[in-house]
N, CA, C and O atoms as CSV, one atom per row, in Angstrom:
chain,resi,resn,atom,element,x,y,z
A,1,MET,N,N,-22.127,30.521,-2.717
A,1,MET,CA,C,-22.350,29.570,-1.654
A,1,MET,C,C,-23.428,30.122,-0.716
A,1,MET,O,O,-23.421,31.306,-0.380
A,2,THR,N,N,-24.325,29.276,-0.310
A,2,THR,CA,C,-25.394,29.704,0.582
A,2,THR,C,C,-25.060,29.347,2.014
A,2,THR,O,O,-24.322,28.395,2.268
A,3,ASP,N,N,-25.595,30.101,2.940
A,3,ASP,CA,C,-25.396,29.803,4.359
A,3,ASP,C,C,-26.406,28.751,4.774
A,3,ASP,O,O,-27.607,28.901,4.552
A,4,PHE,N,N,-25.908,27.691,5.376
A,4,PHE,CA,C,-26.781,26.614,5.850
A,4,PHE,C,C,-27.389,27.009,7.186
A,4,PHE,O,O,-26.670,27.381,8.114
A,5,GLN,N,N,-28.681,26.929,7.285
A,5,GLN,CA,C,-29.390,27.216,8.525
A,5,GLN,C,C,-30.119,25.946,8.950
A,5,GLN,O,O,-31.079,25.541,8.295
A,6,PRO,N,N,-29.673,25.304,10.046
A,6,PRO,CA,C,-30.363,24.081,10.467
A,6,PRO,C,C,-31.780,24.376,10.937
A,6,PRO,O,O,-32.087,25.474,11.401
A,7,THR,N,N,-32.622,23.381,10.807
A,7,THR,CA,C,-34.001,23.510,11.264
A,7,THR,C,C,-34.023,23.555,12.789
A,7,THR,O,O,-33.444,22.675,13.425
A,8,PRO,N,N,-34.663,24.539,13.390
A,8,PRO,CA,C,-34.728,24.578,14.850
A,8,PRO,C,C,-35.441,23.338,15.386
A,8,PRO,O,O,-36.444,22.891,14.830
A,9,GLN,N,N,-34.896,22.788,16.486
A,9,GLN,CA,C,-35.467,21.588,17.087
A,9,GLN,C,C,-35.781,21.842,18.552
A,9,GLN,O,O,-35.102,22.616,19.227
A,10,THR,N,N,-36.809,21.184,19.020
A,10,THR,CA,C,-37.133,21.246,20.446
A,10,THR,C,C,-36.210,20.286,21.189
A,10,THR,O,O,-35.641,19.391,20.563
A,11,PRO,N,N,-36.042,20.441,22.499
A,11,PRO,CA,C,-35.229,19.494,23.262
A,11,PRO,C,C,-35.706,18.045,23.111
A,11,PRO,O,O,-34.890,17.123,23.141
A,12,GLU,N,N,-37.001,17.837,22.953
A,12,GLU,CA,C,-37.523,16.484,22.777
A,12,GLU,C,C,-37.067,15.887,21.448
A,12,GLU,O,O,-36.748,14.700,21.378
A,13,GLN,N,N,-37.035,16.700,20.399
A,13,GLN,CA,C,-36.579,16.221,19.099
A,13,GLN,C,C,-35.083,15.885,19.138
A,13,GLN,O,O,-34.649,14.891,18.556
A,14,VAL,N,N,-34.313,16.710,19.821
A,14,VAL,CA,C,-32.878,16.442,19.970
A,14,VAL,C,C,-32.682,15.144,20.739
A,14,VAL,O,O,-31.863,14.314,20.345
A,15,ASP,N,N,-33.426,14.952,21.840
A,15,ASP,CA,C,-33.331,13.747,22.646
A,15,ASP,C,C,-33.661,12.506,21.820
A,15,ASP,O,O,-32.950,11.504,21.896
A,16,GLU,N,N,-34.727,12.565,21.038
A,16,GLU,CA,C,-35.123,11.426,20.208
A,16,GLU,C,C,-34.070,11.144,19.135
A,16,GLU,O,O,-33.787,9.984,18.834
A,17,GLY,N,N,-33.496,12.187,18.565
A,17,GLY,CA,C,-32.442,11.992,17.557
A,17,GLY,C,C,-31.211,11.324,18.128
A,17,GLY,O,O,-30.624,10.447,17.496
A,18,LEU,N,N,-30.816,11.739,19.333
A,18,LEU,CA,C,-29.657,11.104,19.969
A,18,LEU,C,C,-29.949,9.644,20.326
A,18,LEU,O,O,-29.093,8.777,20.154
A,19,ARG,N,N,-31.152,9.379,20.820
A,19,ARG,CA,C,-31.523,7.993,21.137
A,19,ARG,C,C,-31.487,7.122,19.875
A,19,ARG,O,O,-31.005,5.990,19.911
A,20,ASN,N,N,-32.000,7.656,18.766
A,20,ASN,CA,C,-31.962,6.895,17.513
A,20,ASN,C,C,-30.527,6.660,17.046
A,20,ASN,O,O,-30.213,5.595,16.515
A,21,ALA,N,N,-29.655,7.652,17.242
A,21,ALA,CA,C,-28.251,7.490,16.866
A,21,ALA,C,C,-27.592,6.395,17.704
A,21,ALA,O,O,-26.829,5.589,17.173
A,22,PHE,N,N,-27.882,6.357,19.025
A,22,PHE,CA,C,-27.339,5.299,19.879
A,22,PHE,C,C,-27.875,3.932,19.464
A,22,PHE,O,O,-27.126,2.956,19.428
A,23,ARG,N,N,-29.163,3.857,19.154
A,23,ARG,CA,C,-29.742,2.578,18.724
A,23,ARG,C,C,-29.089,2.095,17.425
A,23,ARG,O,O,-28.797,0.908,17.277
A,24,GLN,N,N,-28.865,3.015,16.491
A,24,GLN,CA,C,-28.230,2.639,15.233
A,24,GLN,C,C,-26.788,2.204,15.460
A,24,GLN,O,O,-26.320,1.255,14.831
A,25,ALA,N,N,-26.083,2.890,16.353
A,25,ALA,CA,C,-24.702,2.503,16.663
A,25,ALA,C,C,-24.665,1.113,17.300
A,25,ALA,O,O,-23.746,0.335,17.042
A,26,LYS,N,N,-25.664,0.801,18.133
A,26,LYS,CA,C,-25.740,-0.523,18.739
A,26,LYS,C,C,-25.965,-1.580,17.655
A,26,LYS,O,O,-25.347,-2.644,17.702
A,27,LYS,N,N,-26.835,-1.308,16.683
A,27,LYS,CA,C,-27.089,-2.250,15.590
A,27,LYS,C,C,-25.851,-2.445,14.727
A,27,LYS,O,O,-25.580,-3.553,14.264
A,28,ASP,N,N,-25.092,-1.354,14.509
A,28,ASP,CA,C,-23.893,-1.418,13.666
A,28,ASP,C,C,-22.710,-2.057,14.377
A,28,ASP,O,O,-21.689,-2.331,13.746
A,29,GLY,N,N,-22.830,-2.302,15.694
A,29,GLY,CA,C,-21.749,-2.924,16.446
A,29,GLY,C,C,-20.675,-1.962,16.905
A,29,GLY,O,O,-19.605,-2.394,17.333
A,30,VAL,N,N,-20.937,-0.671,16.827
A,30,VAL,CA,C,-19.952,0.319,17.251
A,30,VAL,C,C,-19.842,0.365,18.772
A,30,VAL,O,O,-18.759,0.575,19.320
A,31,ILE,N,N,-20.970,0.166,19.447
A,31,ILE,CA,C,-20.978,0.166,20.900
A,31,ILE,C,C,-21.639,-1.100,21.403
A,31,ILE,O,O,-22.463,-1.708,20.719
A,32,ASP,N,N,-21.259,-1.489,22.621
A,32,ASP,CA,C,-21.757,-2.708,23.235
A,32,ASP,C,C,-23.040,-2.397,23.998
A,32,ASP,O,O,-23.180,-1.314,24.567
A,33,ALA,N,N,-23.962,-3.331,24.009
A,33,ALA,CA,C,-25.231,-3.139,24.704
A,33,ALA,C,C,-25.199,-3.691,26.120
A,33,ALA,O,O,-26.253,-3.927,26.711
A,34,THR,N,N,-24.011,-3.903,26.675
A,34,THR,CA,C,-23.900,-4.413,28.041
A,34,THR,C,C,-24.400,-3.362,29.014
A,34,THR,O,O,-23.905,-2.235,29.003
A,35,PRO,N,N,-25.373,-3.701,29.860
A,35,PRO,CA,C,-25.908,-2.695,30.783
A,35,PRO,C,C,-24.960,-2.418,31.945
A,35,PRO,O,O,-24.190,-3.283,32.363
A,36,TYR,N,N,-25.035,-1.201,32.451
A,36,TYR,CA,C,-24.308,-0.835,33.661
A,36,TYR,C,C,-25.010,-1.462,34.861
A,36,TYR,O,O,-26.153,-1.906,34.755
A,37,LEU,N,N,-24.328,-1.495,35.993
A,37,LEU,CA,C,-24.935,-2.033,37.205
A,37,LEU,C,C,-26.096,-1.174,37.677
A,37,LEU,O,O,-27.106,-1.704,38.140
A,38,ASP,N,N,-25.969,0.136,37.567
A,38,ASP,CA,C,-27.006,1.057,38.011
A,38,ASP,C,C,-27.757,1.571,36.778
A,38,ASP,O,O,-27.416,2.617,36.228
A,39,LEU,N,N,-28.763,0.839,36.360
A,39,LEU,CA,C,-29.471,1.207,35.129
A,39,LEU,C,C,-30.246,2.507,35.261
A,39,LEU,O,O,-30.394,3.237,34.282
A,40,GLU,N,N,-30.743,2.809,36.460
A,40,GLU,CA,C,-31.512,4.043,36.622
A,40,GLU,C,C,-30.642,5.270,36.376
A,40,GLU,O,O,-31.093,6.259,35.798
A,41,LYS,N,N,-29.382,5.194,36.825
A,41,LYS,CA,C,-28.464,6.324,36.653
A,41,LYS,C,C,-28.148,6.545,35.173
A,41,LYS,O,O,-28.033,7.689,34.732
A,42,TRP,N,N,-28.005,5.461,34.400
A,42,TRP,CA,C,-27.592,5.557,33.004
A,42,TRP,C,C,-28.743,5.340,32.036
A,42,TRP,O,O,-28.511,5.019,30.870
A,43,ASN,N,N,-29.969,5.506,32.491
A,43,ASN,CA,C,-31.130,5.223,31.664
A,43,ASN,C,C,-31.160,6.058,30.379
A,43,ASN,O,O,-31.617,5.576,29.342
A,44,SER,N,N,-30.680,7.295,30.437
A,44,SER,CA,C,-30.731,8.139,29.247
A,44,SER,C,C,-29.791,7.644,28.153
A,44,SER,O,O,-29.937,8.042,26.997
A,45,TYR,N,N,-28.831,6.787,28.491
A,45,TYR,CA,C,-27.903,6.249,27.495
A,45,TYR,C,C,-28.252,4.813,27.119
A,45,TYR,O,O,-27.504,4.166,26.386
A,46,ASP,N,N,-29.379,4.311,27.615
A,46,ASP,CA,C,-29.819,2.943,27.341
A,46,ASP,C,C,-28.780,1.910,27.764
A,46,ASP,O,O,-28.742,0.818,27.197
A,47,GLY,N,N,-27.937,2.224,28.744
A,47,GLY,CA,C,-26.964,1.270,29.266
A,47,GLY,C,C,-25.933,0.833,28.257
A,47,GLY,O,O,-25.619,-0.355,28.184
A,48,LEU,N,N,-25.391,1.752,27.473
A,48,LEU,CA,C,-24.448,1.400,26.418
A,48,LEU,C,C,-23.014,1.670,26.841
A,48,LEU,O,O,-22.733,2.637,27.550
A,49,LEU,N,N,-22.121,0.815,26.403
A,49,LEU,CA,C,-20.691,0.992,26.640
A,49,LEU,C,C,-19.982,1.109,25.294
A,49,LEU,O,O,-20.371,0.454,24.327
A,50,VAL,N,N,-18.960,1.927,25.230
A,50,VAL,CA,C,-18.158,2.057,24.018
A,50,VAL,C,C,-17.087,0.973,24.038
A,50,VAL,O,O,-16.432,0.770,25.060
A,51,LYS,N,N,-16.904,0.279,22.927
A,51,LYS,CA,C,-15.880,-0.755,22.837
A,51,LYS,C,C,-14.512,-0.093,22.659
A,51,LYS,O,O,-14.307,0.682,21.725
A,52,VAL,N,N,-13.590,-0.400,23.552
A,52,VAL,CA,C,-12.233,0.128,23.469
A,52,VAL,C,C,-11.322,-1.033,23.097
A,52,VAL,O,O,-11.309,-2.045,23.798
A,53,PRO,N,N,-10.558,-0.913,22.008
A,53,PRO,CA,C,-9.696,-2.029,21.605
A,53,PRO,C,C,-8.564,-2.254,22.598
A,53,PRO,O,O,-8.126,-1.320,23.270
A,54,LYS,N,N,-8.096,-3.486,22.687
A,54,LYS,CA,C,-6.991,-3.843,23.569
A,54,LYS,C,C,-5.687,-3.274,23.000
A,54,LYS,O,O,-5.434,-3.367,21.799
A,55,GLU,N,N,-4.870,-2.691,23.865
A,55,GLU,CA,C,-3.616,-2.086,23.416
A,55,GLU,C,C,-2.580,-3.165,23.118
A,55,GLU,O,O,-2.610,-4.247,23.703
A,56,SER,N,N,-1.663,-2.857,22.198
A,56,SER,CA,C,-0.684,-3.836,21.732
A,56,SER,C,C,0.549,-3.948,22.621
A,56,SER,O,O,1.238,-4.967,22.576
A,57,GLY,N,N,0.843,-2.941,23.418
A,57,GLY,CA,C,2.085,-2.942,24.179
A,57,GLY,C,C,3.191,-2.152,23.487
A,57,GLY,O,O,4.254,-1.942,24.072
A,58,TRP,N,N,2.962,-1.719,22.271
A,58,TRP,CA,C,3.909,-0.882,21.544
A,58,TRP,C,C,3.493,0.579,21.678
A,58,TRP,O,O,2.307,0.891,21.780
A,59,LYS,N,N,4.488,1.473,21.676
A,59,LYS,CA,C,4.235,2.915,21.661
A,59,LYS,C,C,5.101,3.540,20.592
A,59,LYS,O,O,6.251,3.147,20.398
A,60,CYS,N,N,4.540,4.517,19.900
A,60,CYS,CA,C,5.291,5.262,18.900
A,60,CYS,C,C,5.392,6.711,19.373
A,60,CYS,O,O,4.386,7.409,19.494
A,61,TYR,N,N,6.606,7.143,19.633
A,61,TYR,CA,C,6.859,8.535,20.022
A,61,TYR,C,C,7.065,9.304,18.727
A,61,TYR,O,O,8.080,9.137,18.051
A,62,MET,N,N,6.094,10.149,18.385
A,62,MET,CA,C,6.013,10.739,17.059
A,62,MET,C,C,6.770,12.058,16.925
A,62,MET,O,O,6.824,12.861,17.856
A,63,PHE,N,N,7.343,12.256,15.761
A,63,PHE,CA,C,7.927,13.521,15.303
A,63,PHE,C,C,8.961,14.095,16.276
A,63,PHE,O,O,8.869,15.257,16.672
A,64,GLY,N,N,9.945,13.275,16.658
A,64,GLY,CA,C,11.029,13.749,17.509
A,64,GLY,C,C,10.777,13.609,18.986
A,64,GLY,O,O,11.678,13.867,19.784
A,65,ASN,N,N,9.602,13.215,19.375
A,65,ASN,CA,C,9.313,12.989,20.791
A,65,ASN,C,C,10.060,11.746,21.269
A,65,ASN,O,O,10.284,10.821,20.489
A,66,ARG,N,N,10.438,11.719,22.522
A,66,ARG,CA,C,11.134,10.587,23.120
A,66,ARG,C,C,10.518,10.274,24.473
A,66,ARG,O,O,9.834,11.123,25.045
A,67,PRO,N,N,10.746,9.062,25.003
A,67,PRO,CA,C,10.190,8.714,26.315
A,67,PRO,C,C,10.615,9.728,27.378
A,67,PRO,O,O,11.774,10.137,27.430
A,68,GLY,N,N,9.672,10.122,28.215
A,68,GLY,CA,C,9.942,11.091,29.262
A,68,GLY,C,C,9.643,12.526,28.887
A,68,GLY,O,O,9.668,13.409,29.745
A,69,ARG,N,N,9.362,12.770,27.628
A,69,ARG,CA,C,9.036,14.124,27.170
A,69,ARG,C,C,7.535,14.232,26.915
A,69,ARG,O,O,6.831,13.228,26.808
A,70,ASN,N,N,7.065,15.472,26.820
A,70,ASN,CA,C,5.672,15.715,26.449
A,70,ASN,C,C,5.592,15.840,24.940
A,70,ASN,O,O,6.290,16.657,24.338
A,71,GLY,N,N,4.747,15.037,24.337
A,71,GLY,CA,C,4.585,15.077,22.896
A,71,GLY,C,C,3.538,14.065,22.475
A,71,GLY,O,O,2.809,13.525,23.306
A,72,ILE,N,N,3.471,13.816,21.186
A,72,ILE,CA,C,2.469,12.903,20.653
A,72,ILE,C,C,2.973,11.474,20.797
A,72,ILE,O,O,4.077,11.142,20.364
A,73,ILE,N,N,2.136,10.625,21.419
A,73,ILE,CA,C,2.440,9.207,21.571
A,73,ILE,C,C,1.261,8.428,20.995
A,73,ILE,O,O,0.111,8.645,21.376
A,74,TYR,N,N,1.565,7.525,20.076
A,74,TYR,CA,C,0.533,6.690,19.452
A,74,TYR,C,C,0.689,5.266,19.958
A,74,TYR,O,O,1.791,4.718,19.931
A,75,THR,N,N,-0.401,4.660,20.420
A,75,THR,CA,C,-0.404,3.261,20.856
A,75,THR,C,C,-1.386,2.507,19.974
A,75,THR,O,O,-2.593,2.717,20.088
A,76,PRO,N,N,-0.892,1.619,19.082
A,76,PRO,CA,C,-1.804,0.886,18.201
A,76,PRO,C,C,-2.553,-0.206,18.967
A,76,PRO,O,O,-2.106,-0.654,20.022
A,77,SER,N,N,-3.684,-0.622,18.429
A,77,SER,CA,C,-4.426,-1.713,19.044
A,77,SER,C,C,-3.722,-3.038,18.758
A,77,SER,O,O,-2.876,-3.133,17.869
A,78,GLU,N,N,-4.092,-4.053,19.532
A,78,GLU,CA,C,-3.449,-5.356,19.415
A,78,GLU,C,C,-3.644,-5.915,18.002
A,78,GLU,O,O,-4.752,-5.904,17.464
A,79,GLY,N,N,-2.558,-6.399,17.418
A,79,GLY,CA,C,-2.606,-6.941,16.072
A,79,GLY,C,C,-2.466,-5.909,14.973
A,79,GLY,O,O,-2.530,-6.260,13.795
A,80,ARG,N,N,-2.277,-4.638,15.323
A,80,ARG,CA,C,-2.183,-3.567,14.326
A,80,ARG,C,C,-0.839,-2.850,14.354
A,80,ARG,O,O,-0.742,-1.705,13.913
A,81,VAL,N,N,0.205,-3.512,14.868
A,81,VAL,CA,C,1.536,-2.904,14.934
A,81,VAL,C,C,2.201,-3.016,13.562
A,81,VAL,O,O,2.191,-4.094,12.967
A,82,PRO,N,N,2.774,-1.931,13.050
A,82,PRO,CA,C,3.448,-1.998,11.745
A,82,PRO,C,C,4.657,-2.934,11.792
A,82,PRO,O,O,5.243,-3.164,12.850
A,83,ASN,N,N,5.010,-3.461,10.639
A,83,ASN,CA,C,6.164,-4.356,10.590
A,83,ASN,C,C,7.474,-3.570,10.741
A,83,ASN,O,O,7.479,-2.340,10.774
A,84,ARG,N,N,8.564,-4.307,10.829
A,84,ARG,CA,C,9.874,-3.699,11.105
A,84,ARG,C,C,10.269,-2.666,10.051
A,84,ARG,O,O,10.817,-1.618,10.394
A,85,PHE,N,N,9.997,-2.946,8.769
A,85,PHE,CA,C,10.359,-2.008,7.710
A,85,PHE,C,C,9.598,-0.692,7.852
A,85,PHE,O,O,10.190,0.379,7.719
A,86,VAL,N,N,8.295,-0.759,8.121
A,86,VAL,CA,C,7.496,0.461,8.269
A,86,VAL,C,C,7.983,1.267,9.474
A,86,VAL,O,O,8.084,2.491,9.399
A,87,ARG,N,N,8.285,0.587,10.581
A,87,ARG,CA,C,8.801,1.293,11.760
A,87,ARG,C,C,10.138,1.972,11.442
A,87,ARG,O,O,10.384,3.094,11.884
A,88,TRP,N,N,10.995,1.301,10.682
A,88,TRP,CA,C,12.303,1.871,10.318
A,88,TRP,C,C,12.117,3.087,9.407
A,88,TRP,O,O,12.791,4.102,9.584
A,89,MET,N,N,11.194,2.988,8.420
A,89,MET,CA,C,10.952,4.111,7.521
A,89,MET,C,C,10.354,5.300,8.277
A,89,MET,O,O,10.670,6.449,7.972
A,90,MET,N,N,9.488,5.027,9.266
A,90,MET,CA,C,8.952,6.122,10.073
A,90,MET,C,C,10.066,6.789,10.866
A,90,MET,O,O,10.034,8.001,11.080
A,91,ARG,N,N,11.047,6.014,11.302
A,91,ARG,CA,C,12.188,6.573,12.038
A,91,ARG,C,C,13.021,7.472,11.127
A,91,ARG,O,O,13.421,8.568,11.522
A,92,ILE,N,N,13.279,7.003,9.909
A,92,ILE,CA,C,14.102,7.757,8.960
A,92,ILE,C,C,13.382,9.013,8.469
A,92,ILE,O,O,13.960,10.100,8.461
A,93,CYS,N,N,12.126,8.862,8.064
A,93,CYS,CA,C,11.399,9.966,7.424
A,93,CYS,C,C,10.785,10.962,8.404
A,93,CYS,O,O,10.750,12.161,8.127
A,94,PHE,N,N,10.296,10.472,9.557
A,94,PHE,CA,C,9.528,11.329,10.465
A,94,PHE,C,C,10.102,11.419,11.868
A,94,PHE,O,O,9.503,12.055,12.736
A,95,ASP,N,N,11.268,10.787,12.115
A,95,ASP,CA,C,11.909,10.798,13.438
A,95,ASP,C,C,10.966,10.248,14.510
A,95,ASP,O,O,10.848,10.813,15.598
A,96,CYS,N,N,10.282,9.113,14.179
A,96,CYS,CA,C,9.389,8.459,15.125
A,96,CYS,C,C,10.121,7.279,15.769
A,96,CYS,O,O,10.793,6.513,15.079
A,97,LEU,N,N,9.996,7.137,17.061
A,97,LEU,CA,C,10.654,6.066,17.793
A,97,LEU,C,C,9.606,5.076,18.285
A,97,LEU,O,O,8.708,5.447,19.041
A,98,TRP,N,N,9.715,3.809,17.857
A,98,TRP,CA,C,8.821,2.739,18.301
A,98,TRP,C,C,9.474,2.001,19.457
A,98,TRP,O,O,10.635,1.601,19.366
A,99,VAL,N,N,8.726,1.817,20.557
A,99,VAL,CA,C,9.237,1.130,21.739
A,99,VAL,C,C,8.246,0.030,22.108
A,99,VAL,O,O,7.040,0.264,22.190
A,100,GLU,N,N,8.776,-1.176,22.330
A,100,GLU,CA,C,7.928,-2.293,22.735
A,100,GLU,C,C,8.022,-2.480,24.235
A,100,GLU,O,O,9.107,-2.399,24.810
A,101,GLY,N,N,6.885,-2.731,24.872
A,101,GLY,CA,C,6.865,-2.963,26.312
A,101,GLY,C,C,5.873,-2.045,26.978
A,101,GLY,O,O,5.656,-0.916,26.539
A,102,ASN,N,N,5.263,-2.547,28.056
A,102,ASN,CA,C,4.283,-1.759,28.804
A,102,ASN,C,C,4.985,-0.941,29.873
A,102,ASN,O,O,5.785,-1.464,30.649
A,103,ASP,N,N,4.669,0.375,29.905
A,103,ASP,CA,C,5.271,1.250,30.923
A,103,ASP,C,C,4.325,1.446,32.054
A,103,ASP,O,O,4.646,2.151,33.011
């Protein structure tokens, strides 16, 4: 196996590469092109916002975690909540607790 050595880049080349990556992400629909109110402040980001999906209102307390404790909590996006059977199997196999409702 050979050691990979990246090509050294100047700060200008890095800046142009990041700008091209943001432009491509905008074309792919990954980020929104809605400008911020203060465009001068955010000019280096071309006024881009990241799209955050709407939460479903369900929470999954994973691997033995329960409400009120510190642990892994998963909140699926709206329309992506598993059905009752999948939630039950996650409870049996992985001790995951699904709770509906906004806290």
